[in-house]
C-alpha positions in Angstrom: 180.9 85.5 107.8 180.8 86.3 104.1 182.6 84.4 101.5 185.0 87.3 100.9 185.8 87.5 104.7 186.4 83.7 104.8 188.8 84.0 101.9 190.7 86.8 103.6 191.0 84.9 106.9 192.3 81.9 105.0 194.8 84.1 103.2 196.0 85.4 106.5 196.2 81.9 108.0 198.2 80.6 105.1 200.6 83.5 105.2 201.4 83.1 108.9 201.6 79.3 108.5 204.3 79.9 105.9 206.1 82.3 108.2 206.2 79.7 111.0 207.5 77.0 108.6 210.2 79.4 107.4 211.5 79.8 111.0 211.3 76.1 111.9 213.1 75.2 108.7 216.0 77.5 109.6 215.0 80.6 107.7 214.1 84.0 109.0 210.6 85.4 108.8 211.8 88.7 107.5 208.9 89.6 105.3 207.5 91.8 108.1 203.8 91.3 108.0 203.7 90.8 104.2 204.1 88.0 101.7 207.1 89.4 99.9 210.6 90.0 101.3 211.3 93.6 102.1 214.3 95.5 103.3 214.3 95.4 107.1 213.8 99.1 108.0 212.9 99.0 111.7 209.2 99.5 111.0 208.3 95.8 111.7 209.7 92.8 113.5 212.3 92.0 116.1 214.2 95.3 115.7 211.4 97.0 117.6 212.4 95.2 120.8 215.2 96.4 123.1 218.2 94.1 123.2 217.5 93.4 126.9 214.1 92.1 125.9 215.5 89.8 123.3 218.2 88.4 125.5 217.4 84.9 126.8 214.6 84.3 124.3 214.8 81.5 121.8 216.2 82.6 118.5 213.1 81.2 116.8 210.8 83.4 118.9 212.7 86.5 117.9 212.9 85.4 114.2 209.1 84.9 114.1 208.3 88.4 115.4 206.3 90.1 112.7 204.7 92.9 114.7 204.8 96.7 114.5 205.7 97.5 118.1 206.5 96.1 121.5 203.2 96.0 123.4 204.7 94.5 126.5 206.8 97.6 126.9 203.7 99.8 127.2 201.2 97.6 128.9 202.8 98.2 132.4 202.4 94.6 133.4 202.7 93.9 137.1 203.5 90.8 139.2 200.6 88.4 139.5 198.6 89.7 136.6 196.9 87.5 133.9 197.7 88.7 130.4 196.4 87.6 127.1 198.2 88.1 123.7 195.8 88.2 120.7 197.5 86.6 117.7 200.5 85.4 119.7 202.4 83.9 116.7 205.8 82.5 117.7 205.2 83.6 121.3 207.7 86.5 121.8 205.2 88.8 123.5 203.8 85.9 125.7 207.3 85.0 126.9 208.1 88.6 127.6 204.8 89.0 129.5 205.5 85.8 131.5 208.7 87.4 132.7 207.0 90.6 133.8 204.0 89.0 135.6 206.2 86.4 137.4 205.4 83.0 138.8 202.2 84.2 140.5 200.9 85.6 137.1 199.9 83.9 133.9 200.5 84.7 130.2 198.1 83.3 127.6 198.7 83.3 123.9 195.9 82.9 121.3 196.5 82.0 117.7 194.5 80.4 114.9 197.5 78.9 113.1 198.6 75.4 114.0 202.1 76.0 112.7 202.5 79.2 114.8 201.1 77.4 117.9 203.6 74.6 117.4 206.4 77.0 117.1 205.3 79.0 120.2 205.0 75.8 122.3 208.5 74.8 121.3 209.8 78.2 122.2 208.1 78.1 125.6 209.6 74.7 126.3 213.1 76.1 125.6 212.6 78.8 128.3 211.0 76.4 130.8 208.3 79.0 131.5 205.8 77.5 133.8 203.3 80.4 133.7 202.5 80.2 129.9 199.6 78.7 128.1 198.8 78.8 124.3 195.3 78.5 123.0 194.0 77.7 119.6 191.2 79.9 118.3 190.3 83.2 116.7 190.5 86.7 118.2 186.8 87.2 117.2 185.8 84.3 119.6 188.2 84.2 122.5 188.1 80.7 124.2 188.3 82.1 127.8 185.5 83.0 130.3 184.4 86.5 130.9 186.1 88.7 133.5 189.2 86.6 133.8 192.1 88.6 132.2 193.7 91.7 133.7 195.5 92.9 130.5 195.0 92.2 126.8 197.9 92.9 124.5 198.3 92.4 120.7 201.0 93.2 118.2 199.9 94.2 114.7 197.2 91.6 114.5 193.8 93.3 115.0 194.2 95.0 111.6 194.2 91.5 110.1 190.8 90.7 111.5 187.8 90.5 109.2 185.5 91.5 112.1 187.1 94.1 114.2 184.0 95.0 116.3 183.8 91.4 117.4 187.5 91.5 118.4 186.9 94.6 120.6 183.7 93.1 122.1 185.4 89.9 122.9 188.4 91.7 124.4 186.0 93.7 126.6 184.2 90.5 127.7 187.3 88.6 128.9 188.8 91.6 130.7 188.2 92.0 134.4 186.5 95.3 135.6 189.3 97.8 135.6 191.3 95.7 133.2 193.1 97.3 130.3 194.6 96.9 126.9 198.0 97.7 125.6 198.0 97.2 121.8 200.4 97.9 119.0 198.6 98.2 115.6 198.7 99.9 112.2 196.3 102.8 111.8 195.5 105.0 108.9 195.2 108.8 108.7 191.5 109.8 108.8 191.5 111.2 105.3 192.5 107.9 103.7 189.7 105.9 102.2 189.7 102.1 102.3 190.7 102.0 98.7 193.6 104.4 99.3 194.8 102.2 102.2 194.7 99.2 99.9 196.8 101.1 97.4 199.5 101.4 100.1 199.8 97.7 100.9 198.1 94.3 101.1 195.7 93.0 103.6 198.2 90.4 104.9 200.8 93.1 104.9 198.9 94.8 107.8 198.0 97.8 105.6 194.8 97.4 103.6 192.7 96.2 106.6 193.8 99.0 108.9 191.2 101.2 110.6 191.6 105.0 110.7 192.4 106.7 114.0 188.8 107.8 114.3 187.4 104.4 113.4 189.6 102.6 115.9 188.6 105.0 118.7 184.9 104.8 117.8 184.9 101.0 117.7 186.7 100.8 121.1 184.1 103.2 122.5 181.2 101.2 121.1 182.6 98.0 122.8 182.5 99.8 126.1 186.1 101.0 126.6 187.0 104.3 128.3 190.2 106.2 128.7 191.1 105.5 125.1 194.5 106.8 124.2 196.0 106.3 120.7 199.6 107.4 120.1 201.4 107.0 116.7 205.0 105.9 117.0 206.3 105.7 113.5 205.2 105.7 109.9 205.0 102.4 108.0 203.6 103.7 104.7 202.4 107.0 103.4 199.6 108.0 105.8 199.9 104.7 107.7 201.3 104.6 111.2 202.3 102.1 113.9 200.5 103.2 117.0 200.2 102.3 120.7 196.6 101.9 121.8 195.6 102.0 125.5 192.1 101.8 127.0 190.3 100.5 130.1 187.2 98.4 130.9 185.3 100.4 133.5 185.2 99.2 137.1 181.4 99.3 136.9 181.3 96.8 134.1 180.4 93.8 136.4 182.5 91.8 138.9 181.6 88.1 138.3 184.6 86.0 139.2 185.2 82.9 137.0 187.5 80.0 137.9 189.9 79.6 135.0 190.5 75.9 135.9 187.0 75.1 134.8 186.0 74.6 131.1 185.7 77.8 129.1 182.3 79.1 128.2 182.3 82.0 125.7 
């Protein structure tokens, strides 16, 4: 990792640590994927979840939602499935996933920020969810064995990564053959250069680091995914869109079964 990439990752970590502290101290993380408060305009955060989804969740989990969509609504989760949320933050998508997969399933959350993990664990304790586990780590090096997860979700986090090909490769690795992704993320129109994307918002604001639609599709394909479908949902800045991303790991990608009760080996 280059010095510039390391600095970007630390900036992201500090920004989300501050957001978690804001929630735990009684504030509301209303800066919506960016460092400065903005008017809540339904493009980021808890307003993107249906009221029925928010009901019964801890207020802190809802307040800490900084995403650009509701991936659990499009991932078509089923009873008994194992789901992993990349960049799980305060845990809202993990807790919603746990409801959908039921007691025979499992919902994992992965986050690199100690403060967000502490908040997520506190939120999980308030719901008494027994099928939830939070892991510390980066989305570029997922601390789970290969071929163990049925569905990977993520809510406006992959655009924050400094090594997106690694994220897609790791996502592919941990999915079972036939496994799928249901991701919400910010994408740029193909004609926008990286400099033009940066003009529209900061890296920690989920704008400057966004891939274009073509780049996102090409990187998923390079990682091995098939059935790639990218659907924009709403505009978050000029030429920048929140989008739903779906794709599948082919059934022919290997069928090694790994016991998740054993220590993880990347």
